[in-house]
N, C-alpha and C positions, 0 to 999 in steps of 0.2 A: 351758830354757824352750820352745825350738823344738819338742823332742819332746813337750813338754805340749801345746803348741797343736795339734800335728798329732793328738795323741791326742784333743783336745776336738772337733776337726772330724768325728771319727768317732762320737762320742758322741751319745746321743739328746738332743734340745733340752731336756727337764726336767733331765737330768744337766749339761748345759752352763749353764743358768741357776742351778741349785743350786751349782755350783763358782764361778760368778761372784758370786753372793751372798756366798759364804765368803772370796773374794779382796777384795771391797769392805769387808767387815766387818773382816777382819784389816788393811786398809791405810787405815781410816778416819782414823787419826791422822796420816796422811801429808798435808802441805800442798802443794798444787801451787804452782808458782811463779806469780807475779802476772801475768807475760806470757804465761803458758801458755793457749790457746785451743784448745778441743777441736774446734771447728766454725766455719766461717765463717758470717757473717749473711747474709741475703738481698741487703741492700745491698752489701756485698762481693761477693757472686756477680755481681750487675747491674754492678757497676763493672768487674769482670773480663771480663764478657760484652762490655762497652762497648769494652774494650781488645783484644778479638780473641779470648778465650779461649772454646772450645766446650765445652759441659757434655753429660755423658752420665749416663744412669742406673746406679745400683749396686743396684737393687731397693728396696724399702720399708725393710725391717728388717734386712737383710744375713744372712737365714736361708739356708742351702743349699737352692737351688731344687728340685732333685732330690728331696729329702726332703720336700716339702710335697706336700698334696693338690693335684689339678689347679685346684679353686677358688682356694685360697689362692695357688697360684703366680700364676695370672692376675692376682689382686689386687696381688700384690708387682709385677708387671711393668707393670701398667695404671697403678695409683695413683702410683707413682713417676714415671713419665713424664708423667702429668697435672700433678702437682704442680709438677715442674721447668719445664714448658711455662707453666703460670700464673704462676709466680714471675718466670720469666725473659723471658716474651713472646715465646718463639721456639721453634719445632719442636724436639723431641729425636730424634735418629735412632738413636743408638747406646745400648748397655748393656755394662758391663763386668760379668760373672756374679760373684756373691760367691764367693769363693775360686776363680774360674775354673771352678766345677762346673756342668755342664749335660748334659742328656741329651736323648732324642729329643723328650720331651713339652715340655721347657724351650724346645727350639729352635721347636717349634710355637707354643707360647705367646708365644714373643719376636715371632714373624711377626704372629700374630693382635694383638697389642698395638700393632703399627703400627712396630715398629723397622725398620732397613734394614741395621744392623751389629750383631755381637756379638763381643765380646773375651774370649778364655779367658785362661788363664795358662799355658797350653802354650807353651814356648818355640819359636821358629822363625820363619822369612820366611814372609810371605803371598806365595802365588804365584797367577798367573793362572789363573782356573779354580777356584780354592778356594772354599769356602763362606764366604759374607760374614757368616755367623753364628757361626762358630767362628775367628775370626783370632787367630793366636799373637801373643805379644808378649814382649818381653824387660823383665824386672823390673830396675831399677836399684837396687842395693844399695851399701853401703859398700864391698864388696870389688870391685866393678866399676865403680863411677861416680865415685870420689874423685879420678881423674886423667883427663885428656882421652885419653890413649892407652888406659887400660883400658876406658874407656867406648866407645870407638871398635872395640876388640878385641870387647866384649860385643855391641853391635849388628850387628857383622860376623860373628857367630857363631864366633869364633876361639878362645873358651874358655868 
């Protein structure tokens, strides 16, 4: 599955959409668990905000930003920020780039849209003097987050 997902990330958007349609059609008979929620509601987001959670953008449609036209890139960056700010009633300063993908045009568009931080999926530590629009991070998965010791090793860049 992982290799399939990686190959889809390299495919043209039309091919991705076609494959997703096929997957949805093939799995139409599958029933989601009653407790399964795909997204949180705006009320839940506001409740989380009130409890101290800070929200960031992830673009408007999760398209890989470097593959989009400049106009579409800017729309993805700007509208996502505007919607979050309107619904949450507070400024949004950061974006986590979909799939962690960015290029110079995306970085420029991110600044133009008014963000002050950008998160990639590059693993590593943020160091003084690093670009605030290409912040690395550690992804927490089952293999590195199911025990406190493994989690500490992961964020300490020990494995």
